[in-house]
N, C-alpha and C positions, 0 to 999 in steps of 0.2 A: 604560204610559202611551203614549198616541198623541202622535206627533210633530206639531207644528203645521206647516202648510205655508204657502207663500207667501202667499197668500190670507188665511190666518188672521192672520199676522203684520201684513198691511197693513191688514186690519180692525180688528185691536186697536189699531194705532198710530194709526188715524183716531179710534177710540173715545176713546183716552187724549187725544188733541190737543183734541178737542171737548168731552168728559163728564168728563175726569179730572184729576187731581192728582197730581204728581210731589213727594213731601215729605220732608223730613229732619226728623224729629222729636228733640226733646231732654226729658228728665226728669232731675230731681235725685235721687239716691240718698243720703238721708240717713245711711246706716250707712257710706257709703264716701266721704262728704263731696265727690261729685264729680257731674258730669253725665253721662249716656250718652247717646248717640245712635243713631237708627236710619233706615233709608230706607224709604220704603213709597209704593207707587202704589195710589190709591183712585179708583175709577170708580163714579159713582152714574148710576142710571137707574130708570125706572119699570117696565121690562120685565126681570123676573127671570131669564127664560130665558137671554138673553145674558149676563148676568152669571154664571149657572151655567157656562155654556160656557166662559168665561174661567178660571172656579175649576178644571173639570175639565182644561183644557188646561195651565194655568199654577199650580195649586195656589193656596194663599191661603183666603180664606172670602167668604161672601156673607152680610151682615148687614142687617137692617131698618134703615132711616133714620129719622130724626126725623119727627114729623108737623107738617106745615105749617100746618094748621088741620083743622077739622072735615070740610070739603067735599074736602080734598086726597086725592087717590090715594096709596097707598103707595107708597115709594120704597126702594130696595135699594141697597146699596154693595158692590163686590167690592173685597176688600183684598187685595194681593199678600203672599207671605211677606215678613216684616220683616227688617230688619238686612241682612245680605248676601244673604238669600235672594232679593231682588228683582234680583239682578244679571243672572241669565239672561233675564227677560222685559225689562229695561232694553235690554240689548246686542241682542236680536232686534228691538225697535221702534226702536232708535236712528236707523238709516238711512232711517226712513220717516217720521219727525217732520216736521212743518211749523212748527209753533207752540211745541211744549214742548222744542224741541232743547237750550236752553241749560239748561234744568231738568235734563234727562235727563243731559247732559255732567256738571253740577255733582253731581248725585247718584251717578254712576259714579266720580268721583273721591272722592267722601266714602267710597264702599264700599271703595276700594283703602286710604284710611286706617283705617277699620275692620278691615280683613282684617290690616293690620300690627299693629294693637293687641291682637288676639287674643293674642298672643305675650307680654303685659304683664300678663296676668291675675295674681291672686294677690299674692305679694309683692312683684312686680316693677313698678315704676312707668313710666308712660309718658313718654316725653321731651316736654318742655315745646313744643316744635316741633309735635308730634302734637296736642297739645291745643288749640294755637293753629290748626292746620289744620282741626281739627274745628270751632271756633266759628266761622272763617271760612266754610266751606261752609254751616254751618247759617244764618248771617245773610244769606250770598248767596242762598241759596234763598228765605230770606223775603222779600227784596227781588223776585227773580224771580217768585213768586207772588203778589206784592201786588196787589190789586184796588181799584178806587174812584177817585174823583176827588181824594182828598187825597193829597198827596205822601207818599211812604214815608218812615217816621218808624222807626228800629230800636229798638222798644221791646218789652220781654220780654212773652210771653203768660203767663198765669195761669191754672193749672187751677181748676175749681171746688173742688177738694179743697184746695188750698192757700188759697184765699180764705175757706174755711169755717174752717181751721185758724187762720187770722190773727184772723178774729172771734171764735171761742172764746177765743183768748188775751186778747182785749181785754175779754171779760165779766168 
């Protein structure tokens, strides 16, 4: 693997600031009756070459974006490695971020909690304080990433799968 240079880190930080999202995601695992969390960086652009460059340097995936309409040009998204795998990338861009510094700091704090929780898999349970910390970082990130003119309201997001399951139960 080629080591990113100073210019690579600066370009990537600017790209994340302008076209990216630093996210903390949450999913519910029914079998374990608990939420699981992950950290990811996503950058969307119409120029796939730059996203392939990011994948080549920092791993992850390049995936096709959703179509905005019949006349829209295709877009692509680079997704960083998830979980704690995004930590090296986030640490590398952090000193250079101008807009998303707080999102990056919160995501790095969440990664520290996720690393601690690795030792509680199996029959061991995570201390309630760690579960509370995960929830805190998740909701903080949701607020930091909030867009639009409406005030932020901490409401859970529902996946289409969950909505479809609920509809089937109602039938």
